[in-house]
N, C-alpha and C positions, 0 to 999 in steps of 0.2 A: 600472433596467436589468434585463434578463432574467436570471433565475437559472437557470444550467445545472446539470444533474447527471443521472446515472443514479441519483439518490437515489430510485430505483425502489422504491416500497413497495407492493405488495399485502401488508399486514401479516399478513393471514390466512395467507399462505404460510409465515410464520415458524413456525407451529405444526407445519408438516410436517417441520421439522428435528428428528429424533429423535436424542438424544445416545447415542453408542455407548461408546467408551472405549479409549484406550491411547496408547502412546508415539508421538511424532511424528518421531523421528529415523530411523526405518526400521530394517532389519536383521532383522525378524521377519515371517514370513509367516503366523503363527498367526492364524486368523480370530477375530473377537470374536463376541459374542452375536448381532449382526445379520448375521454372515457376512462382514464386511469385514476386510481385513488390519489388523494392529495399527498399522502405520505411518500409517493413515488417521485416527488420533486420534478426535476426537469429531464428525467430519464425516459427514453423511449424503450418500451418493452417489446420483445419479439417472442414468437412461438405461441403455443397454445396455453391459455390460462387453465390452471388446475389439472394439467397433464400428470403431475406427480403429487405425492402427499408427504408432508413433513410433520413430525411430532414436535409441537412447540409448547413452551411453558404457559403461554396465554393463547387462548383460541383466537385465530385470525390475526395474530401479531407475530412478527419475526423479530426477536430481541437480539441486537448486535451490540457488543461492547468493543471499544477500541480507544486508542490514544488519538484524539481528534482535535482539530481537522488536520489535513495533510494535502498540500497542493497537488492537483492532478488526480488525487485519489479520493479525497473528500473535500470539495471546494467550498470555502466559506470561512468567515472570521470566527464564528462560534458554532457549537453543535446545532443550535436552532437555525443557523443560516445555511446549513449544508443542503444543497439541492442537486448536485451533480458530482462527477468524478468517476474514475474507473471502478474503484472498489464499491463506491456507493451504488452505482448503476448495476454492477454485478449483483450486489445484494438485492436490489429491486427486481432484477430479472429472475433471481432464484425464487423470490417471494411470488412473483407473477406466475411462474410455471408450476408453483405449488398451490396456487389458488388462494394466497394469503394477501389481504388487502392493506395491512398496516406493516410498515417497517419502523422500528423504534431504535434510536441510537442512544447509547449511554457511554459516558466517559469511563475509562479505566486506565491505570498505568500499564505501560507495555511489559515491564518486568513482572508485574502481578498477573497479567494475562498469561504469559508463557509459562509461569510457574503454577498455573491452575489455581490462583488465589484471588481471582477477580469476581467471585460469586457466580450465581446462576445466570446463564445466558443460553441462547439457542446456538449462536456461533460468533466467531470473530473474523472479520476481514480487515487486516491491518498491516498489509505487506509483511506477513509473518513467514520467515524462512523455515522450511521444514528441516529439523535436525533430529538426530537419534535421541539426544537428551530430552527434547521437548515432547517427542512421541511417547516417552515414558509416563508423562502425566496428562497429556491431552491427545485427542485424535485429530488427524489431518486428512483432508481430501487429497486427491491426486493434484499434482502441480497445475496451476493456471497461469503462472508467469515466471520466466527465468530471470535471475538477478545477478548483478555483479556489485562490488563495493566501490563507492566513489570517494574521492578525497576533495573536501571542500576547504578553500582557503580564500583569503582576501585577494581581490583582483590585483595582479602585479607582484604578489608575494613570491619570494624565492623558495618555493617548496617543490622539491623534485624527488624522483625515485631514489637518487643517490643520498640525499640528506634527510629523508623522511624519518629515519630512526632517531635522529638527533633533534627533531622538532618537538615542540610541546603539542601533544595530540589530545584530542577529545573524542569521547564515544558516548552513545546513549546506553544507559544501563539496561542490561538483559538482552542486548542485540547480538547478532552475528558479528557486527562490526567490533564489538568489544572482544569477542573471542578471537577475531582476526588479528587485532592489534596485539593482544597478549601472547598468542600462540605462533603467529607468523611474522609479524613486523618486529616484535620484541624491542620496543623503543628503549633508549637510554634511560629515560625517566618514566615512571608509571603514568599512564594517561589520566586525564581528568575525566570523571564519570558524571554524566548529567542525567536528570530524570526524564527529560523529553527532548525532542528534536529542536524545538524553538530555543531552549536554553543553550544547547550546544551551538546552534547557528549564531545566537547572539554573542557567545563567547568568541567565536571566530571573528565576527564583525568588529568586536571591541578590542581585538588583539590580545585577549587573555590567553588564547591558545593559537598556535600557528595553523592548525588544520583539524578538521573534524572528519571522522570516517563513519559512513553509514551507507545504506543501500543507494546505489547509483540513482535510481529513480527519485528517491527522496531528496538527495542533495542537489540534483538538477533542478527540481522544483523550487528549492530554496534559493539557488543562484538566480533563477529567473525572476523571482519575486523581490530580490534585493536591490534592483535598480543598478545593476553592474557593480555593486560593492563586493560581491562574492563571485567566485568562479570555481568550477569543477576542473581541477588541474590534471587529474589522472583517475584511472579505474584499475581495480584488481579483480581478476577472474576468480570466482569462488565455487563454481559448479553448484550454486544454490538455486532454490526455486521457492516461490510463495505457494502457500496452500490455505484453504479455508480451515480454520481451527474450530474444533468442537470439544465439548466436555468428554472425558474418557467414558467409553461405552455408549456414546451417542447412537441412537437408532437411525440417525439421518445420514450417516456417512455414505452408504452405497447410493442413496438417492441423490445426494449432493454431487457425487461423482458422475451420475448419469446426466444430471442437468448441465454440469460443466462440459461434458463431452458433447452434448447437443449445442451449447453456446459456442464451442470451438468449431464444430462442423458446419454450422449455418452462418458463420462469419460475424456473429455478434461481438465476440471478444476483439476481433480485428477492428471492427467499427469503433468500439469504445476506446481502444488504444489510439487510433488515429484522431479521434475527436478530443480526447482529454489529455493523453500523455504527450503526444507530439506538441500540442499547444502549451502544455505546462513546462515542458523542457526548453523549448525555444532553440533547440540544437539537436542535431542527429547524434544519438548516443554512440554510434559507431565512430564518430570523429574524436571522441575523447581518448587520449593515449592510454594504452594498456601497460601498466607498470609491473615489472618483475621484481618483487621484493624478497625473494627467497635467497 
């Protein structure tokens, strides 16, 4: 089957990402050595500052809520430690092109986010798949990343496409992985449902479940960080894509789409993928077997 992805790599562009340095949680406008605000962390920004205008809750601050951190996407052990990653640096570049000097990260549960119950925010970048159901309660940008579902298991475990339905499966609450398991895989026993990625991954490592199903990019990052204890044994094509999520009726949707189009056209998204996702995965996503579970 065709392997989809914006696993966009001009690897040479990765060398263009010059690391700067500082806190990710916002609150300081002091520029760093490269002239960027402290809240921009280790991200390089591209394009013209202030080229676009966004309406924000707080002046000169872009408030982003997500289930944090996430290897490759928001790198760090805590929210305060986050300084880099694909989604974080995408957030930073959106702020930069809108002339906003502070990015502020706040924790929120994933199921609360996609249900529109996470409270006020300017946007969410959280590897959120665009679905018809979610667009009923929240607004989404155009896609910025194509996604498939990955199957995470203990290294060496006998989990295959043929026996997947009979395995003890786990999913993260409110995700497309949960929908996929319920509607497509239809396992013999109901899946275990976890509030976050870390809880699901810990259950796989402990043997409490045989496999966890979540976006390929997320489980690849988990496998890489596990020290060879976990492996991604297969992937399922879903025709899904990530989008920037905003509150319903957000005045920023068209502007966010213009910024994303610019970031694609000038190679910034490709550079961030090469720098953060390839490193986080530790493997070519195209090498993961595609399973047909229909």
